[in-house]
C-alpha positions in Angstrom: 122.4 119.6 110.7 119.7 120.4 107.8 119.6 122.5 104.9 116.1 123.6 104.1 115.6 124.6 100.7 113.1 125.9 98.1 113.8 126.8 94.5 111.7 128.4 91.9 112.3 127.8 88.2 111.6 128.8 84.7 109.4 125.9 83.9 109.7 124.2 80.6 111.0 120.9 79.4 112.1 118.3 81.9 115.9 119.0 82.9 116.0 122.1 80.8 114.4 124.4 83.4 116.8 127.0 85.1 116.6 128.4 88.5 115.2 131.7 89.1 115.1 132.0 92.9 116.7 129.9 95.7 116.2 130.0 99.5 118.3 127.9 102.0 117.9 128.0 105.6 120.6 126.1 107.7 118.6 124.6 110.5 120.2 122.8 113.7 116.8 121.3 114.7 116.1 124.2 117.1 117.4 127.6 115.3 118.2 128.8 111.9 122.0 129.3 112.1 122.5 130.7 108.6 120.8 131.4 105.3 121.2 132.2 101.9 118.4 133.8 99.8 118.9 135.2 96.1 117.1 135.6 92.7 119.0 133.8 90.0 119.6 134.8 86.2 118.4 131.6 84.6 119.9 132.6 81.3 116.7 131.2 79.6 113.1 132.4 79.3 110.7 132.3 82.2 107.3 130.5 81.2 104.3 132.8 81.2 102.4 130.6 83.7 105.6 130.5 86.0 105.5 134.3 85.9 101.9 134.3 86.9 102.2 131.8 89.6 105.4 133.3 91.2 105.4 137.0 90.3 109.1 136.5 89.2 109.7 138.3 85.9 112.5 138.2 83.4 113.2 141.9 84.3 113.6 141.1 87.9 116.2 138.2 87.2 118.2 140.3 84.4 120.7 141.8 87.0 120.7 138.8 89.3 123.6 136.7 89.7 123.9 133.5 87.4 124.0 130.1 88.9 127.8 129.5 88.7 128.3 132.8 90.5 126.2 131.3 93.7 127.4 127.8 93.3 130.1 127.7 95.7 127.7 129.4 98.6 125.4 126.8 97.9 128.0 123.9 98.4 129.3 125.6 101.7 125.9 126.2 103.4 124.7 122.5 102.5 127.9 120.8 103.4 127.4 118.1 105.9 123.8 118.9 106.0 120.5 116.8 105.2 119.1 118.2 102.2 115.3 119.0 102.9 112.5 120.4 100.8 108.6 119.9 100.5 108.8 117.4 97.4 112.6 116.6 97.7 112.9 115.0 94.3 112.0 118.1 92.4 114.2 120.7 94.1 117.3 118.1 94.5 116.8 117.2 90.8 117.2 121.0 89.8 120.2 121.6 91.8 121.8 118.4 90.6 121.1 119.4 87.0 122.5 122.9 87.4 125.6 121.7 89.0 126.0 119.0 86.4 126.1 121.8 83.7 129.1 123.1 85.8 130.7 119.7 85.7 130.1 119.2 89.5 128.6 116.2 91.0 126.3 117.6 93.8 125.1 115.0 96.3 123.5 115.1 99.8 121.5 113.0 102.0 117.9 113.9 101.5 114.8 114.0 103.3 111.2 114.9 102.3 108.7 116.5 104.3 105.9 115.4 102.2 106.8 111.9 103.0 107.4 112.5 106.6 104.0 114.5 106.9 102.1 111.6 105.6 103.9 109.3 108.2 103.5 111.6 111.2 100.2 113.3 110.3 98.1 110.9 108.4 94.9 111.6 107.0 95.1 115.2 106.0 93.1 116.5 103.3 96.1 117.6 101.1 99.8 117.5 101.5 100.6 120.5 99.3 102.7 123.0 101.2 100.3 125.8 101.1 97.2 123.6 102.1 99.1 121.7 104.7 100.4 124.9 106.4 97.1 126.3 106.6 95.5 123.4 108.2 98.5 123.2 110.9 98.3 127.1 111.5 101.7 127.7 109.9 101.7 131.2 108.3 103.0 131.9 105.1 103.7 135.5 103.3 104.2 135.0 99.8 103.2 131.7 98.2 105.6 130.4 95.5 108.4 132.6 96.5 111.5 130.7 97.6 112.1 132.3 101.2 108.6 132.2 102.2 108.1 128.6 101.2 111.4 127.6 102.5 110.6 129.4 105.9 107.3 127.6 105.9 109.0 124.2 105.5 111.3 125.1 108.3 108.3 125.4 110.6 106.7 122.3 109.3 109.9 120.5 109.7 110.3 121.6 113.3 106.8 120.4 114.1 107.5 117.2 112.6 110.7 116.9 114.6 108.6 117.5 117.8 105.9 114.7 116.8 108.8 112.3 116.1 109.8 111.8 119.7 111.9 108.6 119.1 113.4 110.1 115.9 112.9 106.8 114.3 110.8 107.9 111.3 113.1 110.9 110.7 116.1 108.6 110.5 114.6 106.0 108.4 113.4 108.9 106.0 116.8 110.2 105.4 118.3 108.7 102.2 120.7 109.4 99.4 118.3 109.9 96.3 121.1 108.6 93.9 123.5 106.0 94.9 127.2 107.1 93.4 127.6 103.8 91.9 124.0 103.7 90.4 123.2 107.0 88.8 119.8 106.8 87.3 119.2 108.2 83.7 117.3 111.1 82.9 114.5 109.0 81.6 114.1 107.1 84.8 114.3 110.4 86.9 111.4 111.7 84.7 109.4 108.5 85.5 109.9 109.1 89.1 109.1 112.8 88.9 106.1 112.1 87.1 104.9 109.4 89.6 103.0 109.6 93.0 104.5 109.1 96.5 101.2 107.4 97.6 100.4 103.5 97.7 99.6 102.0 94.5 100.5 100.1 91.2 102.7 101.5 88.4 103.1 100.2 84.9 106.1 100.5 82.6 105.3 100.7 78.8 107.3 100.3 75.8 107.3 102.6 72.8 104.0 101.1 71.2 102.4 101.6 74.7 102.4 97.9 75.6 102.9 97.2 79.5 106.2 95.5 80.0 106.5 95.6 83.8 104.0 95.9 86.7 105.1 96.9 90.1 103.5 98.1 93.4 104.6 99.7 96.5 103.6 101.9 99.6 105.5 104.6 97.8 105.3 104.4 93.9 108.1 106.7 93.5 110.3 104.8 95.9 109.1 101.5 94.1 110.4 102.9 90.7 113.5 104.1 92.3 114.1 100.7 93.7 113.4 98.9 90.5 115.7 100.9 88.2 118.4 100.9 90.9 119.1 97.3 90.5 122.3 96.3 88.5 121.0 93.0 86.8 121.0 92.4 82.9 117.1 92.3 83.2 116.8 95.8 84.7 119.1 97.1 82.2 116.9 95.6 79.4 113.8 96.9 81.1 115.5 100.3 81.2 116.4 100.2 77.6 113.0 99.1 76.4 111.0 101.4 78.7 109.4 104.6 77.0 106.6 105.9 79.5 105.0 105.2 82.8 101.5 105.2 84.2 100.1 104.4 87.8 97.3 104.1 89.9 96.9 105.2 93.5 95.0 102.5 95.6 94.7 103.8 99.0 96.1 100.7 100.7 98.5 97.7 100.3 95.7 95.1 99.8 94.2 97.0 96.7 97.6 97.4 95.3 98.2 93.7 95.6 94.8 92.9 94.1 95.0 95.6 91.3 98.5 94.3 90.6 97.1 90.6 90.3 94.3 91.6 88.0 96.7 93.4 85.7 99.3 90.9 85.7 96.8 88.2 84.7 95.6 90.3 81.8 98.9 91.6 80.5 101.5 88.9 81.5 104.5 91.6 81.3 107.7 90.2 79.9 109.8 91.8 82.5 108.0 90.4 85.6 109.1 87.1 87.1 106.7 84.3 86.1 107.3 81.9 89.0 104.4 80.0 90.4 103.7 79.8 94.1 102.0 76.9 95.6 99.2 77.9 98.0 97.3 76.1 100.2 93.4 76.2 99.6 91.9 79.4 101.4 88.6 79.7 103.0 87.1 82.6 105.0 85.6 82.7 108.4 82.6 84.0 106.9 81.0 83.1 103.5 79.5 86.3 102.6 81.0 89.8 103.8 82.3 93.3 103.0 85.7 94.0 104.0 86.1 97.9 104.4 89.6 99.5 104.2 91.0 102.8 103.9 90.4 104.5 100.5 92.4 106.9 98.4 91.3 110.2 100.2 89.4 111.3 103.2 85.8 110.3 102.9 86.3 107.2 100.7 86.4 103.7 101.7 87.8 100.8 99.8 85.7 97.7 100.0 86.1 93.9 99.0 83.1 91.9 98.3 83.3 88.1 99.4 80.4 85.6 98.5 80.4 82.1 99.1 84.0 82.0 99.9 85.0 83.9 96.7 86.3 87.2 96.2 83.9 88.8 93.7 85.5 92.2 93.5 86.8 95.6 94.8 85.7 99.0 94.6 85.4 102.5 96.1 82.6 103.9 98.1 81.9 107.4 99.5 81.6 107.4 103.1 78.1 108.8 102.9 76.9 105.8 100.9 75.5 103.0 102.8 78.2 100.2 103.1 75.4 97.6 104.3 73.7 98.1 101.2 74.7 94.9 99.3 73.0 96.0 95.9 74.9 99.3 95.9 78.2 97.5 96.4 77.8 95.2 93.9 77.0 98.0 91.2 80.3 99.8 92.5 82.7 96.9 92.4 85.3 95.8 89.7 85.6 92.2 89.4 89.1 90.7 90.6 91.1 87.8 89.4 89.5 84.7 90.6 92.3 82.7 91.6 94.0 81.4 94.7 96.5 84.5 94.7 93.4 86.8 95.2 91.9 84.6 98.0 95.3 84.3 99.8 96.1 88.1 99.8 92.6 88.8 101.4 92.9 86.2 103.9 96.4 87.2 104.9 95.1 90.8 105.0 92.1 89.8 107.4 94.6 87.4 109.6 96.6 90.3 110.1 93.7 92.4 111.3 94.3 94.8 108.4 90.5 95.5 107.8 89.0 98.8 109.3 85.6 97.0 109.4 84.0 93.8 108.4 80.2 93.7 107.4 78.7 90.2 107.4 75.6 89.3 105.7 
């Protein structure tokens, strides 16, 4: 059973937002079997830009029930259900925050339709709910209203269930965002909320802006979550020293590895492991070539330039540009770290058949 949810909020500072509207559709995989929709009095001002976005005004919510008055109904309708939303980390965090104000620890298994859509419907121009639904022909009546957005998410999830014939991806995507024994701090939750669900590299900074940890993952949010969920002394020290986070999307795992290696060599962050790996000498089958990979978005390609068995650099080219023009490629690439790790990562990628295309010259 699934509880498909959308929440509208007041906006404002992180973890100080209040709920202004909530919609919950209880879905058995085929039919909506129960629903709960309500405006909510947030007991705090609604930010002007939110009023403009949602159309929900303070006058509309003045006589609406307060959160504690609907809390029991939310617990009941979501009991024994997987919590589903489009960008679950946001809606789940908001509900957990509201319940924590009441002294109740709200926990559910979760599934995010953004993540699931990326797996089952790759290469869409956008995964925002409005644009994705428009691309898929899913009708939406009132964008940025809880009932309309939640109902569109039901239809999207139904489509995704139908595409996931073996149900393997759906099952693997279900997770508990916060383990009861490893509750993440508000600071870390903010890091997760501010980051991306795409492939790339993330950087943890201290109060002076210095990079103290570098990580990479197919899903940046997941990588941060996994990092700070560890219970080691090193992780606790990292969490204590961390102040902010930055990240860069890379489009593919090879570029995440290469950008990681380059940044690691430059910054030598104190919380990364500094163990050296002994690698065999690496040579490529062709001394001069351009390795073409998936870029960060549609119409873009990620390229690796190799000359005389050395990885010279990486870069991104628009699809319209001539990949065969070596002079253009050389102008657009960024030099990589010239070491065995870089050559080994590219060679491993090629041996696995990971390249979309190889241009030899």
